[in-house]
C-alpha positions as CSV (number, residue, x, y, z in Angstrom):
1,M,-38.7,-9.3,-8.8
2,K,-37.1,-5.9,-9.5
3,K,-36.0,-5.2,-5.9
4,I,-34.4,-8.8,-5.7
5,L,-32.5,-8.4,-8.7
6,I,-30.9,-5.3,-7.6
7,F,-30.2,-7.1,-4.2
8,L,-28.3,-9.9,-5.7
9,V,-26.4,-7.9,-8.0
10,A,-25.5,-5.4,-5.1
11,L,-24.8,-8.5,-2.8
12,V,-22.3,-9.9,-5.9
13,G,-20.6,-6.9,-6.4
14,T,-20.0,-6.3,-2.8
15,F,-18.6,-9.8,-2.3
16,T,-16.5,-9.1,-5.5
17,V,-14.8,-6.1,-4.3
18,W,-14.2,-7.4,-0.9
19,Y,-13.0,-10.7,-2.0
20,Y,-10.2,-8.9,-4.6
21,W,-9.4,-6.0,-2.0
22,R,-8.5,-9.4,0.5
23,N,-6.9,-11.5,-2.4
24,P,-5.6,-9.1,-4.8
25,L,-4.8,-10.5,-8.6
26,I,-1.2,-12.2,-8.7
27,T,0.6,-13.1,-11.9
28,K,4.1,-14.0,-12.7
29,V,6.3,-12.2,-15.1
30,R,9.5,-13.0,-17.0
31,I,12.1,-10.5,-18.0
32,R,15.2,-12.1,-19.4
33,D,15.5,-15.0,-17.1
34,Q,14.3,-13.5,-14.0
35,V,10.4,-14.6,-12.7
36,F,8.9,-12.0,-10.5
37,L,5.6,-12.8,-8.7
38,V,3.6,-9.5,-9.1
39,D,0.3,-7.9,-7.6
40,V,-1.5,-6.8,-10.6
41,A,-2.9,-3.3,-9.9
42,V,-6.0,-2.7,-12.6
43,T,-8.1,-0.6,-10.5
44,S,-7.7,3.5,-9.8
45,K,-7.7,2.6,-6.5
46,E,-5.1,0.3,-6.7
47,K,-3.1,2.1,-8.8
48,E,-2.8,4.9,-6.7
49,R,-2.3,3.1,-3.6
50,G,0.7,0.8,-5.4
51,L,3.1,-0.6,-3.0
52,G,2.6,2.5,-0.5
53,Y,2.1,1.3,3.3
54,R,4.3,-1.7,2.9
55,E,6.9,-2.2,4.9
56,S,9.0,-3.9,2.4
57,L,8.9,-6.4,-1.1
58,L,10.0,-9.7,-1.1
59,P,12.9,-10.6,-3.4
60,N,12.0,-11.5,-6.9
61,Y,8.3,-9.6,-6.0
62,G,6.6,-6.4,-7.5
63,M,3.6,-4.6,-8.9
64,L,2.6,-4.4,-12.4
65,F,0.2,-1.6,-13.1
66,V,-1.8,-2.3,-16.2
67,Y,-3.5,0.3,-18.4
68,N,-5.7,0.4,-20.9
69,Q,-4.3,3.0,-23.0
70,K,-0.6,4.0,-23.7
71,G,0.5,7.4,-21.9
72,Q,3.0,9.0,-19.7
73,Y,2.1,8.2,-16.5
74,T,2.8,9.6,-13.4
75,F,4.4,7.8,-10.3
76,W,5.2,9.1,-7.0
77,M,6.5,7.6,-3.9
78,K,3.5,8.2,-1.3
79,E,3.8,6.3,1.9
80,M,6.5,4.3,0.5
81,R,8.9,2.7,3.1
82,F,11.5,1.3,0.8
83,P,13.3,2.4,-2.6
84,I,12.3,0.7,-5.9
85,D,13.3,0.2,-9.4
86,I,10.5,1.4,-11.9
87,I,10.2,-0.4,-15.1
88,W,8.2,1.6,-18.0
89,I,6.9,-1.0,-20.8
90,D,5.3,-0.4,-24.0
91,G,3.4,-3.7,-25.3
92,K,6.2,-6.4,-24.1
93,T,9.3,-3.8,-24.6
94,I,11.2,-2.3,-21.6
95,V,11.0,1.5,-22.6
96,D,12.2,3.1,-20.1
97,I,13.8,2.6,-16.4
98,T,14.4,4.2,-13.5
99,Q,16.6,3.2,-11.0
100,N,16.6,3.6,-7.4
101,A,13.8,5.7,-6.9
102,P,14.1,7.0,-2.9
103,V,11.4,6.9,-0.6
104,S,10.2,10.9,0.0
105,T,10.9,12.7,3.0
106,G,9.3,15.8,2.2
107,T,6.7,17.9,0.3
108,P,5.9,18.0,-2.8
109,L,6.5,14.2,-3.4
110,A,8.9,13.7,-6.0
111,E,7.4,12.6,-9.3
112,Y,8.8,10.0,-11.7
113,R,7.5,9.6,-15.4
114,P,8.5,7.8,-18.4
115,K,10.3,8.8,-21.7
116,I,7.6,8.2,-23.6
117,A,4.1,6.5,-23.7
118,V,3.8,2.9,-21.7
119,D,0.8,0.8,-21.3
120,K,2.4,-1.1,-18.3
121,V,4.9,-0.3,-15.2
122,L,6.3,-2.9,-13.0
123,E,7.9,-1.9,-9.7
124,V,10.5,-4.3,-8.0
125,N,13.1,-3.8,-5.1
126,A,15.6,-0.9,-6.0
127,G,18.7,-2.4,-6.9
128,T,16.8,-5.2,-9.1
129,V,17.5,-3.8,-12.4
130,E,21.3,-3.7,-11.7
131,K,21.4,-7.1,-10.0
132,T,19.6,-8.7,-13.0
133,G,20.8,-6.9,-15.8
134,I,17.5,-5.7,-17.0
135,A,17.9,-3.1,-19.7
136,I,15.9,-0.7,-22.0
137,G,15.0,-3.2,-25.2
138,D,14.6,-6.7,-23.3
139,T,10.9,-8.1,-23.3
140,M,8.7,-8.9,-20.5
141,E,6.5,-11.9,-20.9
142,I,3.4,-12.5,-18.6
143,L,3.0,-16.1,-17.4
144,R,-0.6,-17.4,-16.2
């Protein structure tokens, strides 16, 4: 009976990992009057990969990194093929912005971190912050 239970738990775990690898968590966030459709990076593997290896990002799309605790997390442009804006968020408030982080071409990779601790980070296409007028002090709302 124990072996069957272990097998079933392993099977469900394997299916769950496969499913979310094929179908990442996706939600919508709003900043000002701009709504973004975002992939949500929760696991360490999702956060490490980020937007790396993608050829591009559609307009009004992005990736939201969610952390269990606040920190000054370091981001890099490993395997990135397009520049991005990085929006650093504490709770619901934008506390820092890195605009036009370029694609890294050399070693070591450029690193980006916020000026203060955050618990969320939103990556969007470069130029989005300027185009939409997103600014420090704005709030981000997660839409379900």
